[in-house]
DOFIMI-847431 format. One record per residue (C-alpha): residue number from 1; x, y, z. Coordinates in Angstrom, 3 decimals. Example, Ala and Ser with C-alpha at 12.3 -4.5 7.8 and 13.67 -1.06 7.14 Angstrom:
! DOFIMI-847431
drenza=1; east=12.300; north=-4.500; up=7.800 $
drenza=2; east=13.670; north=-1.060; up=7.140 $
***
This chain:
! DOFIMI-847431
drenza=1; east=32.254; north=-54.618; up=-70.297 $
drenza=2; east=31.070; north=-58.184; up=-70.800 $
drenza=3; east=31.423; north=-60.322; up=-73.779 $
drenza=4; east=28.673; north=-60.028; up=-75.964 $
drenza=5; east=27.897; north=-61.246; up=-79.330 $
drenza=6; east=26.151; north=-59.266; up=-81.487 $
drenza=7; east=22.411; north=-58.843; up=-81.017 $
drenza=8; east=19.184; north=-58.123; up=-82.706 $
drenza=9; east=18.927; north=-54.649; up=-83.853 $
drenza=10; east=15.155; north=-55.141; up=-82.665 $
drenza=11; east=15.784; north=-55.947; up=-79.079 $
drenza=12; east=17.790; north=-52.712; up=-79.452 $
drenza=13; east=14.983; north=-50.972; up=-80.955 $
drenza=14; east=12.622; north=-52.258; up=-77.893 $
drenza=15; east=15.390; north=-50.724; up=-75.324 $
drenza=16; east=14.959; north=-47.795; up=-76.764 $
drenza=17; east=11.095; north=-47.672; up=-77.160 $
drenza=18; east=11.101; north=-48.985; up=-73.453 $
drenza=19; east=13.181; north=-46.171; up=-72.558 $
drenza=20; east=11.087; north=-43.309; up=-74.260 $
drenza=21; east=8.009; north=-44.321; up=-72.897 $
drenza=22; east=9.063; north=-44.475; up=-69.414 $
drenza=23; east=9.680; north=-40.605; up=-70.159 $
drenza=24; east=7.079; north=-40.095; up=-72.279 $
drenza=25; east=8.640; north=-39.443; up=-75.105 $
drenza=26; east=6.873; north=-40.389; up=-78.725 $
drenza=27; east=9.435; north=-42.164; up=-81.384 $
drenza=28; east=8.577; north=-42.559; up=-85.001 $
drenza=29; east=10.031; north=-44.804; up=-87.526 $
drenza=30; east=12.410; north=-42.118; up=-88.455 $
drenza=31; east=13.606; north=-41.010; up=-85.228 $
drenza=32; east=13.720; north=-45.017; up=-84.098 $
drenza=33; east=16.450; north=-45.803; up=-87.113 $
drenza=34; east=18.658; north=-41.863; up=-86.151 $
drenza=35; east=18.432; north=-43.326; up=-82.707 $
drenza=36; east=19.648; north=-46.835; up=-83.017 $
drenza=37; east=22.121; north=-45.426; up=-85.380 $
drenza=38; east=23.572; north=-43.266; up=-82.843 $
drenza=39; east=23.717; north=-45.901; up=-80.195 $
drenza=40; east=25.645; north=-48.057; up=-82.519 $
drenza=41; east=27.578; north=-45.664; up=-83.342 $
drenza=42; east=28.836; north=-45.035; up=-79.310 $
drenza=43; east=28.934; north=-48.385; up=-79.237 $
drenza=44; east=31.707; north=-48.984; up=-81.901 $
drenza=45; east=33.296; north=-45.443; up=-80.574 $
drenza=46; east=33.703; north=-46.769; up=-76.858 $
drenza=47; east=34.318; north=-50.718; up=-77.192 $
drenza=48; east=34.903; north=-50.912; up=-80.694 $
drenza=49; east=32.953; north=-53.670; up=-81.467 $
drenza=50; east=29.831; north=-53.753; up=-82.982 $
drenza=51; east=27.139; north=-54.281; up=-80.929 $
drenza=52; east=23.926; north=-55.925; up=-83.873 $
drenza=53; east=24.364; north=-57.844; up=-86.865 $
drenza=54; east=22.270; north=-55.176; up=-88.868 $
drenza=55; east=23.412; north=-53.297; up=-91.896 $
drenza=56; east=22.984; north=-49.414; up=-91.674 $
drenza=57; east=22.669; north=-48.123; up=-95.506 $
drenza=58; east=22.438; north=-44.574; up=-95.908 $
drenza=59; east=18.638; north=-43.529; up=-97.529 $
drenza=60; east=17.466; north=-40.452; up=-98.870 $
drenza=61; east=16.732; north=-38.650; up=-95.386 $
drenza=62; east=19.106; north=-40.461; up=-92.874 $
drenza=63; east=20.421; north=-43.819; up=-91.962 $
drenza=64; east=18.274; north=-46.478; up=-92.806 $
drenza=65; east=18.208; north=-49.697; up=-91.113 $
drenza=66; east=15.931; north=-52.236; up=-93.248 $
drenza=67; east=15.141; north=-55.145; up=-90.097 $
drenza=68; east=13.826; north=-51.672; up=-88.000 $
drenza=69; east=12.079; north=-49.970; up=-90.812 $
drenza=70; east=9.939; north=-53.071; up=-92.216 $
drenza=71; east=9.055; north=-53.732; up=-88.484 $
drenza=72; east=8.003; north=-50.343; up=-87.907 $
drenza=73; east=7.138; north=-48.878; up=-91.357 $
drenza=74; east=3.303; north=-49.515; up=-90.683 $
drenza=75; east=3.086; north=-46.789; up=-88.122 $
drenza=76; east=4.228; north=-44.252; up=-90.896 $
drenza=77; east=5.257; north=-40.512; up=-89.564 $
drenza=78; east=3.224; north=-41.619; up=-86.480 $
drenza=79; east=5.030; north=-42.414; up=-83.214 $
drenza=80; east=5.284; north=-46.211; up=-82.594 $
drenza=81; east=2.934; north=-47.757; up=-80.631 $
drenza=82; east=4.417; north=-51.657; up=-80.055 $
drenza=83; east=7.520; north=-53.253; up=-79.916 $
drenza=84; east=9.340; north=-55.394; up=-82.646 $
drenza=85; east=8.492; north=-58.419; up=-82.698 $
drenza=86; east=9.793; north=-61.770; up=-84.068 $
drenza=87; east=7.704; north=-65.350; up=-85.424 $
drenza=88; east=8.822; north=-68.079; up=-82.172 $
drenza=89; east=10.251; north=-71.230; up=-84.616 $
drenza=90; east=8.714; north=-73.432; up=-82.166 $
drenza=91; east=4.969; north=-72.234; up=-81.342 $
drenza=92; east=4.864; north=-69.986; up=-84.780 $
drenza=93; east=3.612; north=-67.277; up=-82.817 $
drenza=94; east=5.106; north=-63.600; up=-82.843 $
drenza=95; east=6.728; north=-62.737; up=-79.784 $
drenza=96; east=8.287; north=-59.306; up=-78.874 $
drenza=97; east=11.647; north=-59.493; up=-79.344 $
drenza=98; east=13.546; north=-59.768; up=-75.846 $
drenza=99; east=17.133; north=-58.290; up=-75.034 $
drenza=100; east=19.509; north=-61.515; up=-74.733 $
drenza=101; east=22.556; north=-59.514; up=-73.399 $
drenza=102; east=24.607; north=-59.303; up=-70.075 $
drenza=103; east=23.617; north=-56.463; up=-67.358 $
drenza=104; east=26.609; north=-54.106; up=-68.409 $
drenza=105; east=25.197; north=-54.176; up=-71.943 $
drenza=106; east=22.153; north=-52.872; up=-70.802 $
drenza=107; east=23.199; north=-50.390; up=-68.602 $
drenza=108; east=25.066; north=-49.190; up=-71.593 $
drenza=109; east=21.791; north=-49.401; up=-74.042 $
drenza=110; east=20.258; north=-47.435; up=-71.311 $
drenza=111; east=22.794; north=-44.488; up=-71.215 $
drenza=112; east=22.876; north=-44.188; up=-74.827 $
drenza=113; east=18.621; north=-44.352; up=-75.480 $
drenza=114; east=18.678; north=-41.699; up=-72.843 $
drenza=115; east=21.451; north=-39.280; up=-74.469 $
drenza=116; east=19.948; north=-40.136; up=-77.578 $
drenza=117; east=15.826; north=-39.716; up=-76.848 $
drenza=118; east=16.426; north=-36.871; up=-75.427 $
drenza=119; east=18.489; north=-35.193; up=-78.219 $
drenza=120; east=16.142; north=-32.378; up=-79.555 $
drenza=121; east=14.907; north=-34.099; up=-83.140 $
drenza=122; east=16.449; north=-31.012; up=-85.098 $
drenza=123; east=20.124; north=-31.554; up=-83.694 $
drenza=124; east=19.864; north=-35.237; up=-83.831 $
drenza=125; east=19.002; north=-34.935; up=-87.807 $
drenza=126; east=21.732; north=-32.837; up=-87.693 $
drenza=127; east=24.264; north=-35.052; up=-86.504 $
drenza=128; east=23.150; north=-38.331; up=-88.630 $
drenza=129; east=23.506; north=-36.282; up=-91.892 $
drenza=130; east=26.323; north=-34.484; up=-91.076 $
drenza=131; east=27.847; north=-33.274; up=-94.739 $
drenza=132; east=31.170; north=-34.453; up=-93.131 $
drenza=133; east=29.544; north=-37.524; up=-91.324 $
drenza=134; east=29.622; north=-41.800; up=-92.672 $
drenza=135; east=26.128; north=-41.090; up=-93.659 $
drenza=136; east=26.692; north=-38.288; up=-96.531 $
drenza=137; east=29.952; north=-40.109; up=-97.725 $
drenza=138; east=27.925; north=-43.222; up=-98.010 $
drenza=139; east=24.933; north=-41.314; up=-100.058 $
drenza=140; east=27.619; north=-39.581; up=-102.143 $
drenza=141; east=28.629; north=-42.997; up=-102.994 $
drenza=142; east=25.084; north=-44.561; up=-104.093 $
drenza=143; east=24.180; north=-41.398; up=-106.331 $
drenza=144; east=27.720; north=-42.157; up=-107.955 $
drenza=145; east=26.760; north=-45.671; up=-108.497 $
drenza=146; east=23.120; north=-45.730; up=-108.464 $
drenza=147; east=22.814; north=-48.094; up=-106.087 $
drenza=148; east=22.124; north=-47.995; up=-102.111 $
drenza=149; east=25.056; north=-47.993; up=-100.216 $
drenza=150; east=26.103; north=-49.507; up=-96.270 $
drenza=151; east=27.637; north=-47.555; up=-94.389 $
drenza=152; east=30.951; north=-49.325; up=-92.939 $
drenza=153; east=31.452; north=-49.939; up=-89.191 $
drenza=154; east=34.854; north=-48.610; up=-89.591 $
drenza=155; east=33.460; north=-44.784; up=-90.960 $
drenza=156; east=31.105; north=-45.230; up=-87.974 $
drenza=157; east=33.895; north=-45.618; up=-85.432 $
drenza=158; east=36.513; north=-43.512; up=-86.756 $
drenza=159; east=33.287; north=-40.533; up=-86.993 $
drenza=160; east=31.880; north=-41.336; up=-83.945 $
drenza=161; east=34.935; north=-41.810; up=-81.801 $
drenza=162; east=35.910; north=-38.002; up=-83.463 $
drenza=163; east=32.767; north=-36.356; up=-82.382 $
drenza=164; east=32.690; north=-37.800; up=-78.783 $
drenza=165; east=36.216; north=-36.916; up=-78.177 $
drenza=166; east=35.564; north=-33.391; up=-79.515 $
drenza=167; east=32.504; north=-33.076; up=-76.928 $
drenza=168; east=34.202; north=-34.914; up=-74.113 $
drenza=169; east=31.526; north=-37.594; up=-73.965 $
drenza=170; east=33.148; north=-40.999; up=-74.442 $
drenza=171; east=33.611; north=-40.522; up=-70.303 $
drenza=172; east=29.960; north=-40.343; up=-69.820 $
drenza=173; east=28.730; north=-42.874; up=-71.674 $
drenza=174; east=31.107; north=-45.569; up=-70.816 $
drenza=175; east=30.917; north=-44.094; up=-67.014 $
***
């Protein structure tokens, strides 16, 4: 895979939203956080490097990514109807956050998005909130300390590596 610097998580979200739209599947804010969490975890497990510069936290119902929640909270529990945007520093206008990564990374994201978007919602929710997974460990730390807890990249990498190996899926994602 080509060298990639960490990218804006909203660009990854837009790739996921494009893919979901292409197969006519609606995506909610919560589902987008779960799908993005899967993509980030699969990237760490298969490539050993972080994809985005965002912090993933243990939210009350699953992984939470602040940038995505802030961007899409206006949709509530309904489907997201617009892509993530940002303010262009040169014009002061809002523009869609475009992907700025190499074709190999786009291909990887497309495979991951396809896998995650097509996952039944109950199965996806069970995976991301696995009691033995990194979300549950971070949530337990949050309960102990009374503060929100980030999910460490190392925990994500280790968990997703083990899950992919046990399911024989790593080859599918990096093929």
